[in-house]
C-alpha positions as CSV (number, residue, x, y, z in Angstrom):
1,M,-47.6,36.5,54.5
2,I,-47.0,32.8,54.3
3,M,-46.5,31.1,50.9
4,L,-46.9,27.3,51.0
5,M,-44.6,25.2,48.9
6,K,-46.0,23.4,45.9
7,F,-45.5,19.8,46.9
8,V,-47.5,16.7,46.1
9,S,-48.0,16.3,49.9
10,L,-47.0,18.5,52.8
11,P,-45.1,16.6,55.5
12,K,-46.2,17.1,59.1
13,L,-42.8,18.5,60.1
14,L,-43.0,21.1,57.3
15,I,-46.5,22.1,58.5
16,L,-45.3,22.6,62.0
17,S,-42.3,24.6,60.9
18,I,-44.5,26.8,58.7
19,F,-46.9,27.3,61.6
20,G,-44.0,28.4,63.8
21,L,-42.9,30.8,61.1
22,F,-46.4,32.1,60.8
23,L,-46.6,32.8,64.5
24,S,-43.3,34.8,64.5
25,F,-44.3,36.7,61.4
26,N,-47.8,37.3,62.7
27,L,-46.5,38.8,66.0
28,N,-44.2,41.1,64.0
29,A,-47.1,42.0,61.7
30,Q,-49.2,43.0,64.7
31,N,-46.4,45.3,65.9
32,I,-45.9,46.9,62.4
33,G,-49.7,47.1,62.0
34,K,-49.8,49.3,65.1
35,F,-47.7,51.8,63.3
36,F,-49.0,51.4,59.8
37,P,-52.7,50.5,59.5
38,A,-53.2,48.1,56.6
39,K,-56.1,50.2,55.1
40,D,-53.7,53.1,54.5
41,L,-51.5,50.9,52.3
42,T,-48.6,53.4,52.4
43,S,-47.9,57.0,53.4
44,V,-45.8,59.6,51.7
45,G,-43.5,62.2,53.3
46,V,-40.8,64.7,52.6
47,Y,-37.7,66.1,54.4
48,Y,-37.8,69.7,55.6
49,Y,-35.0,71.7,57.2
50,P,-36.6,74.7,59.1
51,E,-33.1,75.8,60.1
52,H,-32.3,76.4,56.4
53,W,-35.1,79.0,55.8
54,D,-36.3,82.3,57.2
55,S,-38.9,81.5,59.9
56,T,-41.4,83.8,58.2
57,Q,-41.6,81.2,55.3
58,W,-42.2,78.1,57.4
59,E,-45.9,78.3,57.5
60,R,-46.2,78.9,53.8
61,D,-43.9,75.8,53.2
62,F,-45.9,73.5,55.4
63,Q,-49.2,74.7,53.8
64,N,-47.8,74.0,50.4
65,M,-46.5,70.6,51.5
66,A,-50.0,69.7,52.6
67,K,-51.5,71.0,49.4
68,M,-49.2,68.7,47.4
69,G,-50.6,65.8,49.5
70,F,-47.8,64.9,51.8
71,E,-48.8,63.2,55.1
72,F,-45.6,63.6,57.1
73,T,-42.3,65.5,57.2
74,H,-38.9,64.9,58.6
75,F,-36.9,67.1,61.0
76,A,-33.5,67.6,62.7
77,E,-31.5,65.2,60.7
78,F,-28.4,67.4,60.6
79,A,-29.3,70.0,63.2
80,W,-27.1,69.2,66.3
81,A,-25.5,72.7,66.2
82,E,-29.0,74.3,66.3
83,L,-30.2,71.9,69.0
84,E,-27.2,72.3,71.2
85,P,-25.4,75.5,70.2
86,E,-23.1,75.3,73.3
87,E,-22.2,72.3,75.3
88,G,-25.1,71.4,77.6
89,K,-27.2,74.3,76.5
90,Y,-30.2,73.2,74.3
91,D,-32.5,75.2,72.2
92,F,-35.7,73.5,71.1
93,R,-37.8,76.7,70.4
94,W,-37.4,76.5,66.7
95,L,-38.2,72.8,66.6
96,D,-41.2,73.3,68.8
97,R,-42.6,76.0,66.5
98,S,-41.9,73.8,63.4
99,L,-43.9,71.0,65.0
100,Q,-46.7,73.3,65.8
101,L,-46.9,74.6,62.2
102,A,-46.6,71.1,60.7
103,A,-49.5,69.9,62.9
104,K,-51.6,72.9,61.9
105,Y,-51.6,71.4,58.4
106,N,-52.1,67.8,59.5
107,L,-48.5,66.8,58.9
108,K,-47.0,64.2,61.2
109,V,-43.3,64.3,61.9
110,V,-40.4,61.9,61.9
111,M,-37.8,63.1,64.4
112,C,-34.1,62.4,63.7
113,T,-31.1,62.2,65.9
114,S,-28.3,64.4,64.5
115,T,-25.3,62.2,65.1
116,A,-24.2,62.4,61.5
117,T,-23.2,66.0,62.1
118,P,-21.6,66.8,65.5
119,P,-21.2,70.5,66.2
120,V,-17.8,72.2,65.8
121,W,-17.5,72.9,69.6
122,L,-17.6,69.2,70.2
123,V,-14.9,68.2,67.7
124,R,-12.6,71.1,68.7
125,K,-12.9,70.3,72.4
126,H,-12.6,66.5,71.7
127,P,-10.7,66.0,68.4
128,D,-10.3,62.3,69.2
129,V,-14.0,61.8,68.1
130,L,-12.9,62.5,64.5
131,A,-12.3,59.4,62.4
132,T,-8.7,58.5,61.6
133,N,-7.9,56.9,58.2
134,E,-5.4,54.1,57.7
135,D,-2.7,56.5,56.6
136,G,-3.1,58.5,59.8
137,T,-5.0,61.5,58.3
138,K,-8.1,62.7,60.3
139,M,-11.4,63.9,59.1
140,D,-12.5,67.3,60.2
141,H,-15.5,69.5,60.8
142,G,-17.2,70.9,57.7
143,G,-18.7,67.7,56.2
144,R,-20.8,65.0,57.7
145,Q,-20.2,61.5,59.2
146,H,-16.8,62.6,60.4
147,A,-17.1,61.4,64.0
148,T,-16.3,57.7,64.4
149,F,-18.6,55.2,66.1
150,S,-15.4,53.8,67.8
151,S,-14.9,56.9,69.9
152,N,-16.0,56.2,73.5
153,Y,-16.6,59.9,74.1
154,F,-18.6,60.4,70.9
155,R,-20.9,57.6,71.9
156,M,-21.3,58.9,75.4
157,Y,-22.0,62.5,74.5
158,S,-24.4,61.5,71.6
159,M,-26.6,59.7,74.2
160,K,-26.8,62.9,76.2
161,M,-28.1,64.9,73.3
162,I,-30.5,62.0,72.2
163,A,-31.9,61.8,75.8
164,E,-32.8,65.5,75.7
165,L,-34.6,65.1,72.4
166,A,-36.4,62.0,73.6
167,K,-37.5,63.6,76.8
168,R,-39.0,66.5,74.9
169,Y,-40.7,64.7,72.0
170,G,-40.9,61.0,73.1
171,N,-44.6,61.4,74.1
172,D,-45.5,64.0,71.5
173,K,-48.4,62.6,69.5
174,R,-47.3,64.7,66.5
175,V,-44.2,62.6,66.3
176,I,-44.9,59.2,64.7
177,G,-41.3,57.9,64.8
178,W,-37.6,58.3,65.0
179,Q,-34.7,58.0,62.5
180,V,-31.4,57.3,64.3
181,D,-28.3,58.6,62.5
182,N,-28.4,59.1,58.8
183,E,-27.3,56.6,56.1
184,P,-25.0,55.0,58.7
185,R,-21.7,53.8,57.4
186,R,-18.9,51.5,58.4
187,F,-15.9,53.3,59.9
188,L,-12.5,51.5,59.4
189,D,-11.2,53.8,62.1
190,Y,-7.6,53.9,63.4
191,G,-8.2,56.5,66.1
192,V,-7.4,56.6,69.8
193,D,-10.1,54.3,71.1
194,A,-10.5,51.9,68.1
195,P,-7.6,49.6,68.7
196,Q,-8.7,48.7,72.3
197,R,-12.3,48.4,71.3
198,F,-11.2,46.0,68.5
199,R,-9.1,43.9,71.0
200,D,-12.0,43.8,73.4
201,W,-14.3,42.6,70.6
202,L,-11.8,39.9,69.6
203,K,-11.4,38.8,73.2
204,E,-15.2,38.5,73.5
205,K,-15.4,36.5,70.3
206,Y,-12.4,34.1,70.8
207,K,-12.0,34.0,74.6
208,T,-8.4,32.9,74.2
209,I,-5.5,34.1,72.1
210,D,-4.8,30.5,71.0
211,A,-8.3,30.3,69.5
212,L,-7.7,33.5,67.6
213,N,-4.3,32.3,66.4
214,Q,-5.9,29.1,65.1
215,S,-8.8,30.9,63.4
216,W,-6.5,33.5,61.7
217,G,-3.9,30.8,60.8
218,N,-1.3,33.0,62.4
219,N,1.5,30.4,62.2
220,F,1.6,31.3,58.5
221,W,4.3,33.9,58.0
222,S,5.2,34.0,61.7
223,G,2.0,35.9,62.6
224,T,1.4,34.3,66.0
225,Y,0.3,36.5,68.9
226,S,0.9,35.8,72.6
227,S,-1.6,38.3,73.9
228,F,-4.6,40.3,72.6
229,D,-2.7,43.4,73.6
230,E,-0.3,42.8,70.8
231,I,-2.9,43.1,68.1
232,N,-3.3,46.2,66.1
233,I,-6.0,47.1,63.6
234,P,-5.1,45.4,60.2
235,L,-3.7,47.7,57.5
236,H,-5.9,46.8,54.5
237,K,-3.7,48.6,52.1
238,Q,-0.6,46.7,53.2
239,W,0.2,43.9,50.8
240,G,-0.2,40.4,52.2
241,M,-2.0,41.4,55.3
242,N,-3.8,38.4,57.0
243,L,-7.1,37.9,55.2
244,H,-8.8,36.4,58.3
245,G,-7.8,39.4,60.4
246,Q,-9.1,41.8,57.8
247,L,-12.4,40.0,57.7
248,D,-12.7,40.2,61.5
249,H,-11.9,43.9,61.3
250,Y,-14.8,44.3,58.9
251,R,-17.0,42.3,61.3
252,F,-15.9,44.5,64.2
253,A,-16.6,47.7,62.3
254,D,-20.0,46.5,61.3
255,A,-20.7,45.7,64.9
256,E,-19.6,49.2,65.9
257,T,-22.2,50.7,63.5
258,A,-25.0,48.3,64.6
259,T,-24.4,48.8,68.3
260,F,-24.3,52.6,68.0
261,L,-27.7,52.5,66.4
262,D,-29.0,50.2,69.1
263,E,-27.6,52.4,71.9
264,Q,-29.5,55.4,70.3
265,A,-32.7,53.3,70.1
266,R,-32.5,52.2,73.7
267,E,-31.9,55.8,74.9
268,I,-35.0,56.9,73.0
269,K,-37.1,54.0,74.4
270,K,-36.3,55.2,78.0
271,Y,-38.5,58.2,77.4
272,A,-40.6,57.6,74.2
273,S,-44.1,56.3,73.8
274,K,-44.5,52.8,72.4
275,D,-46.6,54.3,69.7
276,Q,-43.5,55.8,68.2
277,W,-41.4,53.6,65.9
278,I,-37.6,53.7,65.5
279,T,-35.7,53.0,62.3
280,S,-32.6,54.1,60.4
281,N,-32.1,54.7,56.7
282,Y,-29.4,52.6,55.1
283,I,-27.8,52.9,51.7
284,P,-28.4,49.4,50.1
285,M,-25.0,47.7,50.2
286,Y,-24.7,43.9,50.1
287,D,-21.1,43.6,51.3
288,V,-21.6,45.1,54.8
289,G,-22.8,43.3,57.9
290,Y,-24.3,46.2,59.9
291,V,-27.5,46.4,57.8
292,G,-30.1,44.5,59.8
293,Q,-27.8,43.7,62.7
294,S,-29.3,46.3,65.0
295,K,-31.8,44.5,67.2
296,E,-33.6,47.6,68.7
297,L,-35.0,49.0,65.5
298,D,-38.7,48.3,64.8
299,F,-38.0,48.0,61.1
300,V,-35.5,49.1,58.5
301,A,-35.6,51.8,55.8
302,Y,-33.3,52.5,52.9
303,T,-32.2,55.3,50.6
304,R,-32.3,54.9,46.8
305,Y,-31.2,57.1,43.9
306,M,-31.5,55.9,40.3
307,V,-30.2,58.6,37.9
308,Y,-26.7,59.9,38.8
309,G,-24.5,59.0,35.9
310,G,-23.7,55.5,37.3
311,D,-26.1,53.2,35.6
312,L,-26.7,53.1,31.8
313,G,-30.1,51.4,32.0
314,I,-31.6,49.8,28.9
315,G,-31.1,51.5,25.5
316,P,-29.3,54.7,24.5
317,K,-31.3,56.9,26.8
318,G,-31.6,54.3,29.6
319,Y,-29.4,56.4,31.9
320,R,-32.5,58.7,32.4
321,V,-34.3,55.7,34.0
322,G,-31.5,53.7,35.6
323,E,-30.9,50.1,36.4
324,Y,-34.2,48.3,36.7
325,S,-33.1,45.9,39.4
326,R,-31.9,48.5,41.9
327,I,-35.2,49.2,43.7
328,A,-36.5,45.7,43.3
329,M,-33.4,44.2,44.9
330,A,-33.4,46.7,47.8
331,N,-37.1,45.9,48.4
332,D,-36.4,42.2,48.5
333,F,-33.3,42.6,50.6
334,F,-34.7,44.9,53.3
335,R,-38.3,43.6,53.7
336,P,-37.3,40.1,55.1
337,L,-35.0,41.7,57.8
338,K,-37.9,42.8,60.0
339,G,-41.0,41.8,57.9
340,A,-41.5,45.4,56.8
341,Y,-39.6,48.4,55.4
342,G,-39.9,52.0,54.4
343,V,-37.9,54.2,52.0
344,M,-36.7,57.2,53.8
345,E,-35.0,58.9,50.8
346,L,-36.2,58.4,47.2
347,Q,-34.8,60.5,44.4
348,P,-36.9,63.7,43.9
349,G,-35.4,64.6,40.5
350,Q,-32.1,65.8,39.2
351,V,-29.2,65.4,41.8
352,N,-25.9,67.1,42.2
353,W,-23.5,64.5,43.6
354,G,-23.2,62.0,40.8
355,S,-20.4,61.6,38.3
356,I,-22.8,63.2,35.8
357,N,-26.2,64.5,36.8
358,P,-28.8,64.2,34.0
359,Q,-32.5,64.9,34.3
360,P,-34.5,61.8,34.9
361,L,-37.0,60.8,32.2
362,P,-40.4,62.3,32.7
363,G,-42.4,59.7,34.5
364,A,-39.4,58.0,36.0
365,I,-39.9,59.4,39.6
366,H,-43.5,58.3,39.4
367,M,-42.4,54.8,38.4
368,Y,-39.9,54.6,41.3
369,L,-42.6,55.5,43.7
370,W,-44.8,52.7,42.4
371,H,-41.9,50.3,42.4
372,V,-41.1,51.1,46.1
373,F,-44.8,50.5,46.9
374,A,-44.9,47.3,44.8
375,G,-42.4,45.6,47.1
376,G,-44.5,46.2,50.2
377,S,-43.1,49.5,51.6
378,K,-45.0,51.1,54.4
379,F,-44.0,54.6,53.5
380,T,-41.9,56.6,51.0
381,C,-40.1,59.8,51.9
382,S,-37.9,62.1,49.8
383,Y,-35.0,64.4,50.3
384,R,-36.2,67.2,50.2
385,F,-39.2,69.7,50.0
386,R,-37.2,72.8,49.1
387,A,-34.2,72.7,46.8
388,P,-31.0,73.9,48.7
389,L,-29.6,77.3,47.7
390,Y,-26.2,76.6,49.2
391,G,-24.0,73.9,50.7
392,Y,-22.6,70.7,49.3
393,E,-25.9,69.6,47.8
394,Q,-26.5,72.8,45.8
395,Y,-28.2,72.0,42.5
396,H,-30.0,69.0,44.1
397,Y,-33.7,69.1,43.2
398,G,-36.5,69.1,45.8
399,M,-40.3,69.0,45.5
400,V,-40.2,72.7,44.8
401,G,-37.6,74.8,43.0
402,P,-35.2,77.4,44.3
403,D,-38.0,80.0,44.5
404,G,-39.5,77.9,47.3
405,V,-43.0,77.6,45.7
406,T,-42.9,76.2,42.1
407,P,-43.3,72.4,42.0
408,T,-40.6,70.6,40.1
409,P,-41.4,67.8,37.7
410,G,-40.5,65.3,40.4
411,G,-42.7,67.2,42.9
412,K,-45.6,66.9,40.5
413,E,-45.0,63.2,40.1
414,F,-45.0,62.7,43.9
415,S,-48.3,64.5,44.0
416,Q,-49.7,62.3,41.2
417,F,-48.6,59.2,43.1
418,I,-50.2,60.5,46.4
419,Q,-53.5,61.0,44.5
420,E,-53.3,57.6,43.0
421,I,-52.8,56.0,46.4
422,Q,-56.1,57.5,47.4
423,T,-57.7,55.6,44.6
424,L,-56.1,52.4,45.8
425,R,-57.3,53.0,49.3
426,K,-60.9,53.2,48.0
427,N,-60.5,49.9,46.2
428,Y,-58.6,48.1,49.0
429,D,-60.1,44.8,50.1
430,P,-58.4,43.3,53.2
431,K,-59.6,39.8,52.2
432,A,-58.1,40.0,48.7
433,A,-55.8,37.1,47.8
434,L,-52.7,37.2,45.7
435,P,-52.7,35.1,42.5
436,K,-52.0,31.4,43.2
437,A,-49.3,31.1,40.6
438,Y,-47.5,34.1,42.0
439,E,-47.3,32.4,45.4
440,Q,-46.2,29.1,44.0
441,R,-43.1,30.6,42.5
442,K,-41.9,32.3,45.6
443,T,-38.1,32.1,45.7
444,G,-35.5,32.6,48.4
445,I,-31.9,33.7,47.8
446,L,-29.6,33.0,50.6
447,I,-27.2,35.8,51.5
448,N,-24.6,36.0,54.2
449,T,-22.5,39.1,54.4
450,D,-19.5,37.2,55.9
451,N,-19.4,35.3,52.7
452,V,-19.8,38.3,50.5
453,Q,-17.0,40.1,52.3
454,G,-14.8,37.0,52.3
455,L,-15.3,36.6,48.5
456,N,-14.4,40.2,47.9
457,L,-11.3,39.9,50.0
458,N,-10.1,36.8,48.0
459,K,-11.6,36.9,44.5
460,Q,-8.8,34.9,42.8
461,T,-9.6,36.6,39.5
462,T,-10.3,40.1,38.3
463,E,-13.2,38.6,36.4
464,W,-15.2,37.8,39.6
465,N,-18.0,40.2,40.7
466,T,-19.9,39.0,43.8
467,E,-22.9,41.3,43.4
468,G,-22.9,40.7,39.7
469,H,-23.0,37.0,40.4
470,F,-26.0,37.4,42.7
471,L,-27.8,39.6,40.0
472,K,-27.5,36.8,37.4
473,Y,-29.8,34.7,39.6
474,Y,-31.9,37.5,40.9
475,K,-32.7,39.0,37.5
476,A,-33.6,35.5,36.1
477,V,-36.2,34.8,38.8
478,K,-37.6,38.4,38.6
479,S,-38.2,37.8,34.9
480,F,-40.2,34.8,35.9
481,G,-42.5,37.2,37.8
482,A,-41.4,35.5,41.1
483,P,-41.7,37.1,44.5
484,V,-38.2,37.0,46.0
485,D,-36.8,37.3,49.6
486,F,-33.2,37.6,50.4
487,V,-33.1,35.1,53.3
488,R,-30.5,34.7,56.0
489,D,-29.0,31.7,57.8
490,T,-31.7,31.7,60.5
491,T,-34.6,31.8,58.0
492,N,-36.9,28.8,57.8
493,F,-36.3,27.8,54.3
494,A,-39.4,25.6,54.1
495,N,-41.4,28.7,53.1
496,Y,-39.8,28.7,49.6
497,P,-40.5,26.3,46.8
498,V,-37.0,27.2,45.4
499,L,-34.0,28.2,47.4
500,I,-31.0,29.7,45.5
501,V,-27.6,29.6,47.3
502,P,-25.2,31.7,45.2
503,A,-21.4,31.5,46.1
504,Y,-22.0,30.7,49.8
505,E,-18.3,30.2,50.2
506,M,-17.8,29.7,54.0
507,I,-20.1,27.0,55.5
508,D,-20.4,24.6,58.4
509,Q,-21.9,21.2,59.0
510,Q,-25.0,22.7,60.6
511,M,-25.8,24.7,57.4
512,I,-25.0,21.7,55.2
513,D,-27.5,19.7,57.2
514,K,-30.1,22.5,57.0
515,L,-29.8,22.7,53.2
516,T,-29.9,18.9,52.9
517,A,-33.1,18.7,55.1
518,Y,-34.7,21.5,53.0
519,A,-34.2,19.4,49.8
520,E,-35.1,16.1,51.4
521,K,-38.4,17.5,52.6
522,G,-39.4,18.7,49.1
523,G,-37.5,21.9,48.4
524,N,-35.7,22.7,45.1
525,L,-32.2,23.7,46.1
526,V,-30.0,25.6,43.6
527,M,-26.3,26.2,44.5
528,S,-23.7,28.0,42.5
529,C,-19.9,27.8,42.2
530,R,-17.7,28.4,45.2
531,T,-20.5,27.3,47.6
532,G,-18.9,25.4,50.6
533,I,-15.3,25.4,49.5
534,Q,-14.3,26.8,53.0
535,D,-15.3,26.3,56.6
536,R,-16.7,29.2,58.7
537,S,-13.2,30.4,59.6
538,G,-12.4,30.9,55.9
539,H,-10.1,27.9,55.8
540,L,-10.1,25.4,53.0
541,W,-11.2,22.0,54.2
542,E,-8.4,19.5,55.1
543,A,-9.9,17.3,52.4
544,K,-10.4,17.3,48.6
545,F,-11.9,20.4,47.2
546,Y,-15.5,20.9,48.5
547,Q,-15.5,17.3,49.9
548,P,-18.0,18.0,52.7
549,M,-20.4,19.2,50.0
550,W,-20.1,16.3,47.6
551,K,-23.1,14.4,48.9
552,L,-25.3,17.5,48.6
553,F,-24.0,18.3,45.1
554,G,-24.4,14.7,43.9
555,A,-20.9,15.0,42.5
556,E,-17.2,15.3,43.3
557,V,-15.4,18.6,42.5
558,E,-12.1,17.5,41.0
559,S,-10.7,21.0,40.7
560,Y,-11.6,24.5,39.4
561,D,-10.4,26.8,36.7
562,L,-10.1,30.6,36.2
563,L,-9.7,31.9,32.6
564,M,-8.0,35.0,31.2
565,P,-10.3,37.8,30.2
566,Q,-9.2,37.6,26.5
567,S,-9.7,33.9,26.3
568,P,-13.3,33.0,27.3
569,D,-14.5,29.4,26.8
570,K,-18.0,27.9,26.5
571,I,-20.5,25.9,28.5
572,K,-22.8,23.7,26.5
573,F,-26.4,23.5,27.9
574,N,-29.5,22.5,26.0
575,N,-27.6,22.5,22.7
576,Q,-26.6,26.2,23.3
577,E,-23.2,27.7,24.1
578,F,-22.6,30.2,26.8
579,A,-19.3,32.1,27.5
580,W,-17.5,32.1,30.9
581,T,-14.2,33.3,32.3
582,S,-14.4,33.9,36.1
583,W,-14.8,30.6,37.9
584,G,-15.6,27.1,36.9
585,D,-15.8,23.9,39.1
586,L,-14.9,20.7,37.3
587,L,-17.5,18.1,38.4
588,K,-17.5,14.3,38.4
589,P,-21.2,13.2,38.9
590,F,-22.1,10.3,41.2
591,A,-24.4,7.5,39.9
592,G,-27.9,8.9,39.6
593,T,-26.8,12.5,39.1
594,E,-27.6,14.0,35.7
595,T,-25.2,16.2,33.8
596,W,-27.0,19.2,32.5
597,G,-24.1,21.3,31.2
598,T,-20.5,20.6,30.1
599,Y,-17.3,22.5,29.4
600,E,-16.3,23.0,25.8
601,G,-13.0,24.2,24.2
602,D,-10.3,23.4,26.7
603,F,-8.2,20.4,27.9
604,Y,-11.1,19.3,30.1
605,A,-13.8,19.6,27.4
606,G,-16.7,17.3,28.1
607,T,-16.3,17.6,31.9
608,S,-19.6,18.3,33.8
609,A,-20.2,22.0,34.8
610,I,-23.9,21.7,35.8
611,V,-25.4,18.7,37.6
612,F,-28.9,17.8,38.9
613,H,-30.1,15.0,41.2
614,K,-33.1,14.2,43.3
615,L,-32.7,14.2,47.0
616,G,-35.5,12.8,49.1
617,K,-38.7,14.5,48.0
618,G,-36.8,17.4,46.5
619,T,-34.0,18.3,44.1
620,V,-30.5,19.7,44.0
621,T,-29.0,21.6,41.1
622,Y,-25.4,22.7,41.2
623,I,-24.3,25.3,38.7
624,G,-20.5,25.1,39.0
625,V,-19.7,28.0,36.7
626,D,-20.2,31.8,36.6
627,S,-21.3,32.8,33.0
628,K,-20.4,36.1,31.4
629,T,-24.0,37.4,30.9
630,G,-26.3,35.4,33.2
631,D,-28.1,33.9,30.2
632,L,-26.9,30.4,31.2
633,E,-28.1,30.7,34.8
634,K,-31.5,31.9,33.5
635,Q,-31.8,28.9,31.1
636,V,-30.9,26.4,33.9
637,L,-33.5,27.9,36.2
638,T,-36.1,27.9,33.5
639,K,-35.6,24.2,33.0
640,L,-35.8,23.5,36.7
641,Y,-39.0,25.5,37.3
642,K,-40.6,23.9,34.3
643,Q,-39.6,20.4,35.3
644,Q,-41.0,21.0,38.8
645,G,-44.3,22.3,37.6
646,I,-43.7,25.8,39.0
647,P,-45.7,28.3,36.8
648,V,-43.6,31.2,35.6
649,E,-43.9,34.3,33.4
650,N,-41.4,35.3,30.8
651,Y,-41.1,39.1,31.2
652,P,-38.5,40.8,29.0
653,Q,-35.6,42.7,30.5
654,G,-36.8,45.8,32.3
655,I,-40.4,44.7,32.9
656,M,-41.0,44.3,36.6
657,V,-44.3,42.9,38.0
658,E,-45.3,42.5,41.7
659,Y,-48.4,41.9,43.7
660,R,-49.4,43.3,47.1
661,D,-52.6,43.9,49.1
662,G,-54.8,42.5,46.3
663,F,-53.2,44.8,43.6
664,G,-50.9,44.0,40.7
665,I,-48.3,46.6,39.7
666,A,-46.2,46.5,36.5
667,M,-43.4,48.9,35.6
668,N,-41.5,49.4,32.3
669,Y,-37.8,50.3,32.6
670,S,-37.2,49.1,29.1
671,D,-36.8,51.2,26.0
672,K,-39.7,49.5,24.1
673,V,-43.5,49.6,24.5
674,Y,-44.7,46.5,26.3
675,E,-48.2,45.1,26.0
676,M,-49.2,43.7,29.4
677,N,-51.4,40.6,29.3
678,L,-54.0,40.7,32.2
679,P,-56.8,38.4,33.1
680,A,-60.1,39.3,31.5
681,N,-61.6,40.2,34.9
682,A,-58.8,42.4,36.1
683,K,-59.9,46.0,37.0
684,V,-57.3,48.5,35.7
685,L,-57.0,51.4,38.2
686,I,-53.9,53.2,37.0
687,G,-52.3,53.4,33.5
688,S,-53.0,51.2,30.5
689,K,-52.0,47.8,29.2
690,S,-49.8,49.3,26.5
691,M,-46.9,50.5,28.6
692,K,-44.2,53.0,27.3
693,T,-40.9,53.6,29.0
694,A,-41.4,54.7,32.6
695,D,-45.1,53.8,32.5
696,V,-46.9,52.1,35.4
697,L,-49.9,49.8,35.3
698,V,-51.9,49.0,38.4
699,W,-54.9,46.7,38.5
700,K,-57.1,45.1,41.1
701,V,-56.9,41.3,41.4
702,Q,-60.4,39.9,41.1
C-alpha cells in the first residue's frame, strides 16, 4: 500500500517517484494475490512428520488437524533419508499416501526440500560435504545443517534430489508451495572447496588483485597479495586479522547461502506449476546479509520463538510473555523485502532448547498469532502438530501432547485464533481504508547489513550494541503507533514522512546525495552517531571526521568520545538529563543550525550533541550520541514529530497497535491493565477495551 507524505504541497518529481513505486508494488501485490486471496486475510497451518509416526495413526492425525481448524500442513523438511534411502533410489510412497490423507481432510500441503539433513550414506561417501570449522574440526552426521553450502558436491547432489521432488509434486494441486532448506544459516566454512570458491568470489568482485589490495588496505602490516591464489579464508579468531578481509568473508558466506537457496528455487521452477509459491524460513537476524538476498523466492518467511529463558519481558513474570518488540521488528524487517511475508514457525507452547524453558503465560500464544497477523502476514504455521517423543527436541510442545490426541494449551489458542479469523473474514471490506493519522506517521528505518557487520567487527567500545541502538529508535516510533518499514538502499525514500538512518557507518556520495534529495523534497531525515564516518570500503575519509557529511548534518564533527562503563556522563535536552557511555560525536553547528542537546559533565561540557536544521522543504536532525536507555532518542523524535505536525499516539511500553485490511489490532505485553481508547464508532470484534497482560483487542475501522 502507498502512504503519501504529509507535505504542504507534493512536488511533481515526488508524485512521479511514488507512482513508479506504486507500479512496482502493485505488480508484486498481483503476484502475491495469486497465492493468497485478499478475502482470506491469512491462513494457518502446522508441521507434520509422517515419518515419525506409525502409519496407522496418520489418518487420525490429519482428521484431528482439520477439526482444530488448520488449513494446511508441512511435509518432508528433514526427510532426505526417507526420500532417498540409497543413492539414486527414491521412495515417495509414504509421502504420496500422506498427501492423499491430508487432501481427504481438505488440508493443503507445503512441500520442503530436505537439504538441512543429508542422509548418512551421502556424508560417509563424500565427507568433504561436512562443514569444517576454523580450528579444523568437522561437523558430522547426527544433527542438522552439517553440510556446507560451499561444497560443490553437496550443491550438485542436492539439486538431483530436489529435481525428483519437483518432478513428482510440482504440478500437484494439493501442494500450494515450497520451503527451500530450513532456517538457512551462514557457514564460515574452511573445507576443501571453500577457499577456491572464496577466491573466485573475490576475483568476480574486484577483477584485479591491485583493486583488492587497495580495498583491504593490504600495505598495512605487509599484507599485500600478488595473486588471488595466495588468499586464504580469514581466521576470525586470530588477533589482528584484516577487518576488511573478514567483512568480505562474511559477504561471501552470505552469498553462498543466498545462491544455494536460489539454485533450489530454479530447480523447482523447471518442473513446478506457477501456482505454487517458493519461500524459505529465516531466523530473524539483523547482522547477516543472506536474508532477502535470494532473488528467486516469491516472498520470505521467518521463524519466531518468544519464551525460551532469553528475554525477561516487562515485570517480574515478563519472561512468560517475552520481549514485546521481537515479533513487531521481524514483521517490519521481512515485509518490505518482497512486499509480503509469512511466519513458517511460531512458538506452539513450551520449548526444550532454551537456556531455561518456562511455560508461556496463558493467552501469550494467542497474542503472538495476532501480532504476526497485525503486521500483514499471509500465513502462520507452527512447529509442530504432535509433540516429539524422542530426538533432540524431546519435551518441545506441539498442538497435541505426547498421547497424540489431547490439545495442548497452545493448540487450543491456535484453534481460538483460527475461529476468530473466520469472524474477521465475515467482516472484511476490501474498500476499507486505514486511519489517516496512522498513514501520516509512516516511518522508514534504513538498514544495511554491510554496515551492521562492519560495526560489529569494529565496535571501539564494549558499550556499543548495534541491534540495541536500532531498537532505541524502533521502540520509540512504535510507541507513537507508527507503521514502520525497515528500508534498504534501493528503496524509494519518498514514501516515508520520516526516515531514520541509525549508525549507517559506511556510505558513498550516491547515498549522501539520495539522503540530501529526500530531505530537500520535504522529508524529515533523522541520522544517528557513526553515520557516514567511513566510505563503502570501510576506510575513514582522507579528511576531517565525517567531513563529506557535514553539509547534510548542518554541523562539523570535531571529534568523538567513548566513555568508561563506570563513568557515564549526561546529555542535556529539553531541560532533562540523559546518561550515555558508548559513542558521542562532538558537533560544531553551522550558522542556521539549531542545537537541541549538549554534553554535560566533562571537559567539552556545552558542546553540541544533537543538532537540527531545515534543508530545502524538509528537515535534518542529527543525534550524535547513543544514550543508555533510549529515552533521549524517544524525546528527540517526539519533539520532531510534533514540530512537523505528524500526529502520534503515546502508547506505554509493551502496548503494540497496528492496522491492516480495515482492522485495528492491539496487544498488551506489559504487566499492567491497559485501557484502550477507541473511536466511538469502532466496532469491537475480539476482546475488550480493558486489556490485561497477553490480551488482544481487534476492532473494525468504520
